[in-house]
C-alpha positions as CSV (number, residue, x, y, z in Angstrom):
1,M,-21.2,6.4,-22.5
2,T,-17.6,6.4,-23.8
3,Q,-14.6,5.4,-21.7
4,E,-13.4,9.0,-22.1
5,N,-16.7,10.3,-20.7
6,H,-16.5,7.9,-17.7
7,S,-12.9,9.0,-17.1
8,E,-13.9,12.7,-17.1
9,Q,-16.8,12.0,-14.7
10,L,-14.4,10.2,-12.3
11,K,-12.0,13.2,-12.3
12,K,-14.8,15.6,-11.5
13,F,-15.9,13.2,-8.7
14,E,-12.4,13.1,-7.3
15,E,-12.0,16.9,-7.4
16,H,-15.5,17.5,-5.8
17,Y,-15.0,15.0,-3.0
18,H,-11.2,15.2,-2.6
19,Y,-11.2,11.4,-3.1
20,D,-8.7,9.2,-4.9
21,A,-10.7,7.0,-7.3
22,G,-7.6,5.4,-8.7
23,Y,-9.1,2.0,-8.3
24,L,-12.1,3.0,-10.5
25,H,-9.8,4.5,-13.2
26,E,-8.0,1.1,-13.2
27,F,-11.4,-0.7,-13.4
28,L,-12.3,1.5,-16.3
29,Q,-9.0,1.0,-18.1
30,H,-8.8,-2.8,-17.8
31,S,-12.5,-3.7,-18.0
32,P,-14.4,-1.1,-19.9
33,S,-17.5,-3.3,-20.4
34,G,-17.4,-4.3,-16.7
35,Y,-17.1,-0.6,-15.7
36,E,-20.1,0.3,-17.9
37,K,-22.1,-2.3,-15.9
38,F,-20.7,-0.9,-12.7
39,A,-21.7,2.6,-13.8
40,N,-25.3,1.3,-14.4
41,F,-25.3,0.0,-10.8
42,Q,-24.4,3.4,-9.4
43,P,-28.1,4.7,-9.3
44,L,-29.0,1.7,-7.2
45,S,-26.3,2.5,-4.7
46,Q,-27.7,6.0,-4.3
47,H,-31.3,5.1,-4.3
48,R,-33.4,7.0,-1.7
49,E,-37.1,7.3,-2.2
50,T,-39.0,6.6,1.1
51,L,-36.4,6.9,3.8
52,D,-35.7,10.3,5.4
53,I,-32.3,11.7,4.8
54,D,-31.0,11.1,8.3
55,T,-32.1,7.4,8.4
56,Y,-30.5,6.8,4.9
57,W,-27.2,8.4,5.7
58,I,-26.9,7.0,9.3
59,A,-27.5,3.5,7.7
60,K,-24.9,4.2,5.0
61,L,-22.3,5.5,7.5
62,A,-22.8,2.6,9.9
63,S,-22.6,0.0,7.1
64,M,-19.5,1.7,5.5
65,Q,-17.7,1.5,8.9
66,V,-18.2,-2.3,8.8
67,A,-16.9,-2.5,5.2
68,D,-14.1,0.0,5.3
69,C,-12.2,1.9,8.0
70,G,-10.8,4.7,6.0
71,H,-11.1,6.6,2.7
72,C,-14.6,5.4,1.8
73,V,-15.9,6.3,5.2
74,Q,-14.4,9.9,4.7
75,L,-16.0,10.0,1.3
76,N,-19.4,9.1,2.8
77,V,-19.0,11.6,5.6
78,R,-18.5,14.3,3.0
79,M,-21.5,13.1,1.0
80,A,-23.7,13.0,4.1
81,L,-22.8,16.5,5.2
82,E,-23.3,17.7,1.6
83,A,-26.8,16.0,1.7
84,G,-27.7,18.0,4.8
85,V,-27.2,15.5,7.6
86,D,-26.5,17.3,10.9
87,R,-22.8,17.3,11.7
88,K,-23.5,16.1,15.2
89,W,-25.3,13.0,13.8
90,V,-22.5,12.3,11.5
91,A,-20.0,12.6,14.3
92,A,-22.1,10.4,16.6
93,S,-22.3,7.7,14.0
94,L,-18.5,7.7,13.7
95,N,-18.4,7.2,17.5
96,G,-20.5,4.1,17.7
97,G,-23.8,5.8,17.5
98,S,-24.1,6.4,21.3
99,N,-25.1,10.0,21.0
100,L,-27.7,9.5,18.3
101,P,-31.4,10.0,19.2
102,E,-33.1,6.6,19.9
103,H,-34.6,6.2,16.4
104,L,-31.3,6.9,14.7
105,K,-29.4,4.7,17.2
106,D,-31.8,1.9,16.3
107,I,-31.0,2.4,12.6
108,Y,-27.2,2.6,13.4
109,D,-27.4,-0.7,15.4
110,F,-29.6,-2.4,12.8
111,S,-27.5,-1.4,9.9
112,T,-24.3,-2.5,11.7
113,S,-25.8,-5.9,12.5
114,V,-27.1,-6.5,9.0
115,A,-23.8,-5.3,7.3
116,S,-21.8,-7.6,9.7
117,Y,-24.2,-10.6,9.1
118,Q,-24.9,-10.7,12.9
119,T,-28.1,-12.0,14.4
120,I,-30.4,-9.0,14.9
121,D,-31.7,-8.6,18.4
122,P,-35.4,-9.5,18.4
123,V,-36.3,-6.3,20.3
124,L,-34.4,-4.2,17.9
125,R,-36.0,-6.0,15.0
126,E,-39.4,-5.3,16.4
127,R,-38.6,-1.5,16.9
128,I,-37.4,-1.3,13.3
129,N,-40.4,-3.2,12.0
130,H,-42.6,-0.8,13.9
131,A,-40.8,2.3,12.7
132,L,-40.4,1.4,9.0
133,N,-42.8,0.1,6.4
134,K,-41.9,-2.6,3.9
135,A,-40.8,-0.1,1.2
136,Q,-38.5,1.6,3.7
137,L,-37.1,-1.8,4.9
138,I,-36.3,-2.7,1.3
139,E,-34.7,0.6,0.7
140,L,-32.7,0.2,3.9
141,G,-31.6,-3.2,2.8
142,V,-30.4,-1.9,-0.5
143,C,-28.6,1.0,1.1
144,I,-26.8,-1.4,3.5
145,A,-26.0,-4.0,0.8
146,T,-24.7,-1.6,-1.9
147,V,-22.2,0.1,0.5
148,A,-19.8,-2.9,0.4
149,I,-19.2,-3.0,-3.3
150,F,-16.8,-0.1,-3.4
151,P,-14.3,-1.2,-0.6
152,T,-14.7,-4.8,-1.9
153,I,-13.4,-3.8,-5.4
154,K,-10.7,-1.6,-3.8
155,R,-9.5,-4.7,-1.7
156,A,-9.6,-7.0,-4.7
157,L,-7.3,-4.6,-6.6
158,G,-4.9,-4.1,-3.8
159,Y,-5.9,-0.5,-3.0
160,T,-6.5,-1.0,0.6
161,V,-4.4,-2.0,3.6
162,T,-6.2,-3.6,6.5
163,C,-7.5,-0.8,8.7
164,S,-5.1,1.9,7.3
165,L,-5.3,4.8,9.8
166,V,-7.2,7.7,8.3
167,E,-8.3,10.5,10.4
168,I,-11.9,11.0,9.6
169,M,-12.9,14.7,9.5
170,V,-16.4,15.7,10.1
């Protein structure tokens, strides 16, 4: 894909999600070959094959809150709602997961622990292992791991300020 095509795709993405992807435009401008590799990574960051939609997006939202406290969280809220996640589950995930049903609360807590590199409570680990098969655990791990790349690149380029206050709208 050409640099011009990538740029056009970014503009459409920005318009659709009301998101400033300036850091990605800069990435594309200054490292076109690096951006091409990043573009090839994108499908992995969106991979969902075996997880149900709620599990996938609660994990993504929980992980994103660990990695970013602003614009990327808002983007993922918009994407979760667009994917059909119930607004009340999205709102609950933004409020620490306390109002999620037990199975989603477990996903929220597990994802937060994994994304934070914290020790996972053995009881939580047992419930997760009982609820998900190996394919789902792998997919969950990919979901959690890939979330961090976007805010990490933004930070490296100086596009973020520590915990900038952004009012997240659900």
